[in-house]
C-alpha positions as CSV (number, residue, x, y, z in Angstrom):
1,M,30.4,-41.1,-11.4
2,K,31.5,-37.5,-10.7
3,S,29.8,-36.3,-13.9
4,K,26.5,-37.9,-12.8
5,I,26.7,-36.4,-9.4
6,K,27.4,-33.0,-10.9
7,L,24.5,-33.3,-13.3
8,Y,22.2,-34.4,-10.5
9,L,23.2,-31.3,-8.4
10,Q,22.6,-29.0,-11.4
11,N,19.1,-30.5,-12.0
12,L,18.4,-30.2,-8.3
13,S,19.4,-26.5,-8.2
14,F,17.4,-25.8,-11.4
15,R,14.3,-27.4,-9.8
16,K,14.7,-25.4,-6.6
17,L,15.0,-22.2,-8.7
18,E,11.9,-23.0,-10.6
19,N,10.0,-23.8,-7.4
20,Y,11.1,-20.5,-6.0
21,R,9.9,-18.6,-9.1
22,A,6.6,-20.5,-8.9
23,V,6.1,-19.5,-5.3
24,L,6.8,-15.8,-6.2
25,H,4.5,-16.0,-9.2
26,G,1.7,-17.5,-7.0
27,I,2.1,-14.7,-4.5
28,A,2.2,-12.1,-7.3
29,C,-1.2,-13.4,-8.6
30,K,-2.9,-12.1,-5.5
31,W,-2.9,-8.3,-5.5
32,T,-4.0,-7.9,-1.9
33,L,-1.1,-10.0,-0.8
34,R,1.3,-8.1,-3.1
35,H,0.2,-4.8,-1.5
36,L,0.7,-6.3,2.0
37,I,4.2,-7.5,1.2
38,V,5.2,-4.2,-0.6
39,G,3.7,-2.2,2.3
40,L,5.7,-4.3,4.8
41,I,8.9,-3.7,2.9
42,M,8.1,0.0,2.7
43,S,7.6,0.2,6.5
44,V,10.9,-1.6,7.2
45,L,12.8,0.7,4.8
46,V,11.2,3.9,6.1
47,Y,12.1,2.9,9.7
48,S,15.7,2.0,8.6
49,F,16.2,5.4,6.9
50,W,14.6,7.1,9.9
51,L,17.3,5.5,12.1
52,G,20.0,6.5,9.6
53,H,18.9,10.2,9.8
54,Y,19.5,10.3,13.5
55,E,21.5,13.6,13.3
56,W,18.6,15.5,11.8
57,Q,15.7,17.1,13.6
58,Q,12.8,14.8,14.4
59,D,10.3,16.2,11.8
60,M,13.0,16.3,9.1
61,R,14.0,12.7,9.8
62,L,10.4,11.6,9.1
63,W,9.8,13.4,5.8
64,K,13.3,12.6,4.5
65,S,12.7,8.9,5.2
66,F,9.4,8.8,3.3
67,G,11.0,10.7,0.4
68,D,14.0,8.4,0.3
69,V,12.0,5.2,0.2
70,G,9.6,6.8,-2.3
71,Y,12.4,7.5,-4.7
72,I,13.8,3.9,-4.3
73,F,10.3,2.5,-5.0
74,L,9.9,4.7,-8.1
75,A,13.3,3.6,-9.4
76,F,12.6,0.0,-8.8
77,A,9.2,0.2,-10.6
78,L,11.1,1.6,-13.6
79,I,13.8,-1.0,-13.4
80,I,11.4,-3.9,-13.7
81,G,10.5,-3.1,-17.4
82,P,14.0,-3.1,-18.9
83,L,15.3,-5.8,-16.6
84,S,12.5,-8.2,-17.8
85,K,13.6,-7.5,-21.4
86,L,17.2,-8.3,-20.6
87,K,16.6,-11.3,-18.3
88,N,13.8,-13.8,-18.9
89,G,14.1,-14.8,-15.2
90,A,13.0,-11.4,-14.1
91,K,9.7,-11.4,-16.0
92,F,7.8,-12.4,-12.9
93,L,8.6,-9.0,-11.4
94,I,6.2,-7.3,-13.9
95,L,3.3,-8.5,-11.8
96,W,4.7,-6.5,-8.9
97,R,5.3,-3.2,-10.8
98,R,1.8,-1.8,-10.3
99,E,1.9,-2.2,-6.5
100,V,5.4,-0.8,-6.2
101,G,4.4,2.2,-8.3
102,I,1.3,2.9,-6.2
103,W,3.2,2.7,-3.0
104,A,5.8,5.1,-4.5
105,A,3.0,7.6,-5.0
106,V,1.7,7.1,-1.5
107,L,5.2,7.7,-0.1
108,A,5.5,10.9,-2.3
109,I,2.1,12.2,-1.0
110,I,3.1,11.6,2.7
111,H,6.5,13.2,2.0
112,G,4.9,16.2,0.4
113,V,2.3,16.7,3.1
114,L,4.8,16.4,5.9
115,I,7.0,19.1,4.3
116,V,4.2,21.5,3.5
117,D,2.7,21.1,7.0
118,G,5.9,20.9,9.1
119,W,8.4,23.0,7.2
120,I,6.7,25.3,4.7
121,K,3.7,25.8,7.0
122,W,1.4,26.1,4.0
123,D,3.1,29.4,3.1
124,V,3.3,29.8,-0.7
125,A,6.0,32.5,-0.5
126,K,8.2,30.2,1.7
127,F,7.5,27.3,-0.7
128,F,9.3,29.3,-3.4
129,G,12.2,30.3,-1.1
130,Y,11.0,33.7,0.1
131,E,11.0,34.7,3.8
132,F,10.4,37.9,5.8
133,I,13.6,39.6,6.7
134,P,13.2,42.0,9.7
135,Q,16.2,44.0,8.8
136,L,14.7,44.7,5.3
137,G,11.1,44.9,6.5
138,R,10.0,42.8,3.5
139,L,10.1,39.4,1.9
140,A,13.4,38.4,0.3
141,R,14.6,35.3,-1.5
142,L,17.1,33.4,0.7
143,E,17.4,30.2,-1.2
144,P,18.0,30.8,-5.0
145,G,17.3,27.2,-6.0
146,F,14.8,26.2,-3.3
147,G,11.7,27.4,-5.1
148,L,12.6,25.9,-8.4
149,A,13.4,22.5,-6.8
150,N,10.1,22.6,-4.9
151,L,8.2,23.4,-8.1
152,I,9.9,20.6,-10.0
153,G,9.1,18.2,-7.1
154,F,5.4,19.5,-7.1
155,V,5.0,18.8,-10.8
156,A,6.5,15.3,-10.3
157,F,4.2,14.8,-7.4
158,L,1.1,15.6,-9.4
159,W,2.1,13.5,-12.3
160,L,2.9,10.5,-10.1
161,A,-0.5,10.9,-8.4
162,V,-2.2,10.7,-11.8
163,L,-0.2,7.6,-12.7
164,A,-1.2,6.0,-9.4
165,I,-4.9,6.8,-9.9
166,T,-4.9,5.4,-13.4
167,S,-3.1,2.2,-12.4
168,S,-6.0,-0.1,-12.6
169,D,-7.4,-2.4,-15.3
170,R,-10.8,-0.6,-15.2
171,I,-9.1,2.8,-16.0
172,M,-6.9,1.2,-18.6
173,R,-10.0,-0.2,-20.4
174,F,-11.8,3.2,-20.1
175,L,-8.9,5.1,-21.6
176,G,-7.9,2.5,-24.2
177,G,-4.6,0.7,-24.4
178,Q,-2.8,3.2,-26.5
179,S,-3.9,6.2,-24.5
180,W,-3.1,4.5,-21.2
181,K,0.3,3.4,-22.4
182,W,1.1,7.0,-23.6
183,L,0.1,8.4,-20.2
184,H,2.3,6.0,-18.3
185,T,5.4,6.5,-20.4
186,G,5.5,9.8,-18.4
187,S,6.7,7.7,-15.5
188,Y,10.3,8.3,-16.8
189,I,9.7,12.0,-16.9
190,V,8.5,11.8,-13.3
191,F,11.7,10.0,-12.5
192,Y,14.0,12.6,-14.1
193,L,12.1,15.4,-12.4
194,T,12.3,13.7,-9.1
195,S,16.0,13.0,-9.6
196,I,16.6,16.8,-10.2
197,H,14.6,17.6,-7.1
198,T,16.4,15.1,-5.0
199,S,19.9,16.1,-6.3
200,Y,19.3,19.7,-5.2
201,F,18.5,18.8,-1.6
202,L,21.3,16.2,-1.4
203,F,24.1,18.2,-2.9
204,M,23.2,21.9,-2.8
205,H,20.6,23.1,-0.4
206,Y,22.2,22.0,2.9
207,T,25.8,23.1,2.0
208,E,27.3,26.0,4.0
209,S,25.6,29.3,3.6
210,F,25.8,32.8,5.2
211,H,22.7,32.2,7.3
212,R,23.2,28.6,8.4
213,E,25.8,25.9,9.1
214,I,26.4,22.8,7.1
215,A,23.8,20.2,7.8
216,P,24.6,16.5,8.6
217,Q,25.4,14.4,5.5
218,S,22.4,12.4,4.2
219,V,22.6,8.6,4.3
220,F,20.6,8.6,1.1
221,I,23.5,9.8,-1.1
222,I,24.8,6.3,-2.1
223,P,21.3,4.7,-2.5
224,F,20.3,7.6,-4.6
225,I,23.3,7.3,-6.9
226,V,22.9,3.5,-7.2
227,S,19.1,3.7,-7.9
228,A,19.5,6.5,-10.5
229,S,22.4,4.8,-12.2
230,A,20.5,1.4,-12.3
231,V,17.5,3.0,-14.0
232,L,19.7,4.7,-16.6
233,V,22.0,1.8,-17.3
234,L,19.2,-0.8,-17.6
235,Q,17.0,1.5,-19.7
236,F,19.9,2.1,-22.1
237,S,20.9,-1.6,-22.2
238,A,17.3,-2.7,-23.0
239,Y,17.1,0.0,-25.7
240,I,20.4,-1.3,-27.3
241,K,19.1,-4.9,-27.1
242,M,15.9,-3.9,-28.8
243,I,17.8,-2.2,-31.7
244,N,20.1,-5.3,-32.1
245,M,17.1,-7.6,-32.2
246,R,15.4,-5.5,-34.9
247,K,18.6,-5.4,-37.0
248,K,18.9,-9.2,-36.6
249,H,15.3,-9.6,-37.7
250,L,15.7,-7.4,-40.7
251,T,18.9,-9.3,-41.7
252,N,17.1,-12.6,-41.5
253,T,14.2,-11.4,-43.6
């Protein structure tokens, strides 16, 4: 009797899980609804990080929040691929990857515009870490790594924008499957560049310096480490699984 009850509960749980996946798949089939849901999640996360950065200046709170969520979205978009190869139950997430990636690009654009307009003030010299020093009477480089970090972020920003623009079936047909796939393998390069850019501002830029005090600690440190680690671990795990499957196939043949 107990075994029958246990079997019944297992079947019931399995049916509930399948129904849950069917609902998610049905939602995923409607791209407008997907964009709406991803946009809503984005808004909640941006607001949450904005609240978390309460010790920062108002304008910095805003652009940091958009940048933080943009990085999380980029990482999640890259997690979907290897995760679906490792777990069959995660394959439904593939239908959400395009929307997540597009919103990651939108967040990156907002993040960049807010910084250039509010912090850099559209000053190319300041973008690369140079400022006018009255005592010297000329421009001087105050932040050794600032310009390089900004340049890396700018390259990643441009590449991500290209990926977002080409994220449509029409563009994929125009470019051809192989060319489109080659272009979008650059998403991992964008991720690595963005990780370097983010690491500088999280762990180096706001440390104590001769011309300023230590800034408040960012609440994004732990989410950044978790997101970056998840992408690397899942990517490596999927690669190992692919190698093992090929070896197994060669052995069987």
